[in-house]
N, C-alpha and C positions, 0 to 999 in steps of 0.2 A: 631568543626563540621562545624562552619559557615563558619570558615577561610578556611576550605578546599572545602567549597561548598557541604557540606553532609545535609543539611537542608531538602532539598524536598527528599530524600529518607528517612532519619529520620521519616520527616511527613508523609509520605506514610505508614511506619509501625506504627506510632502511629495511624493513621485513619483506617488500621486493626485492631488494637489493641483495639481500642474505639469503633468498629462499632457496639456493642449493646448497648451500651447508646448515639450515634447517632441516632441508628434505632428508640429507645424509644422515644426519643426527637422528632423526625417526628410524628411517630405514635406509640400508646403502644403494637399493635398487630405486629409490623415488625418485631422484635428481634427474634421471634420464626418462620417467615415464608422467613426470607429474609438474606442471609451469605454474607458477603464483601471477595469475594474470591483471588482478588489480586490487584496490585497498580503499574499504569505504570508510574514512576518518571519521565522520559521525558517527555509525553504528559499531566501527571497530569489525567491521566483516572484510575477512580475506577471501577473495575468490580464487579457487585451484581448478584447473581443468587437466585431468587426467587423460592418457592416451588410448586407454581402454576401459570396457565395464568393470575387469576384475580391479582395475587401480581405483576406478572410483569408489566401489565397495571397501578397499581398503581404508580409504580416506576416511569415508563415514565410520568405519571401525575406530580407527586410528584419533578422532577428532581432538579428544580432552588431550590427548599425548602431543599432538602438532600444534595445539594451542599453546599448551605449557613451553613446550621447546621454543616456538617462536617469541614469548614474552622471553622466556630466558635470555635467548640470543640477542634482543631490543633491549633488555633492561628497563621494559616496563608491562604492562597489561594494555597494550596497544591493541593485541587481537583479541576479541572476546566472542568471534564467532567465525565460522567457515561454510561457504558457500561452494558447493562442489557441481561445477558445469557440465554440462554434457559430454562425452568422451570425446576427443577430438584429435589432430595433431599436434605436438607440442613442438612448441617455435622457440629457436636456440636465441633469438634477438633476446636482448634485456627487456624487461618488462617494465611497462610504464605504469604512472599513477591512474586512477580511474578519472577520464575525462569530466572536467566539471567546466558551466560555463564561467565566462567571468564576473563576479559580481556586480550587480546592476546592468549587466548586458542580456537584453530580454531576447528569447530564442524565435527566431524568424518561422513562421508555418512553411510547411512545404508546398500548401496551397492555401487560396483564398478560404476565410472563414466565409462558411456558410450559415446563414440565418433565414429564419421564416421569410423575409423580404426576397432574400436571392436564391431561396429552395426551389424545387422542380416542380412543374404544374400539378405532378401527381401528390406531391407532398401536399402543397395547399389545398386540392380537393380533397384529400383525405383528413386534414383536419378539420375543413369546414363539416366534413360529413359527421366527425366527431362532436364536433361544437352542437351540432345540429341535433343529435343524438342523445346529448348529454340531459339529465331531467333537472330542471333549474330549483326543484325541491330540495337536491343532494348538493347544493354547491352553498357556500359561504356566501352572506349577503357581502356586498362591497362596501367596507368601511375606510373614510379616508384615513391617512398613517402620517398625520401632522401630529398626533398627541394631542391634539385639543379635543375633549370629550363634547364641548357645545358645539362644535361643528358638525356633528352625527346626526343626519336627520332623525326624525323619531320615527319612520317608519323602518328606517333602516336599524334601530334599538329595538323595536320590535321585531323584526324580521330574524334579528341575531339572538335575540334572547327566544324566540321560538326555534332557532337551529339548535341552540345549546341544551332548552330541554329534551327535542328529540335525540338529541346524541346521547345524553343519560340515559334516556328510555332504552335506546338501541344497546349501548355498553349494559344495562341492568339486565334485559335480556339475553343477551350473550352470556353474561354472566352466571344467569339463572338455568339457563340449557347446559353450561359445561358443569355446574355442579351435579344438576339431575344425571348428566352422563357419566360422571365419576362415582355418583353412588351406584349406579346401576351396574357400572363394572364392578364393584367391589362385592356388591351382592352376588352377582356371577360369578365371580371367583370364589 
């Protein structure tokens, strides 16, 4: 397992399996009131669900101690963070590792993906109204994205140069206004 770098997920399974012992080492009352519900091997995060807000607070206060105790039990630094889930009922069934889709398996959407073409009539009307209201002077000129600068029409080059000049002037005006405001605030203070 170590040769194939499977040690962290296996350590996570060990943390979940050994949670009652880890919890008892931290506090004798924790095993009955706190459940380890999941482990993320990529971030090293252990998910814990307390049965009451009081135990949630206790978990937050003892985070460093819980992480240290868990890593002692596992024998590695597999646990690097804790996530305290909202209080709920503590299940006595054995915990399972966090469900992850199989590599290469695409998640199927619950509903068909909406696009502009399949959107509602109201969305299309709003989009057309927005496009009609946008000032063309505030839009970047369309430039072909094939990497060949010789294919850019001369009027597009000029429009883009005008756009860049206008953008620089606007940025300069904003910077000047910010400097004036900062000076005014300093003198007022």
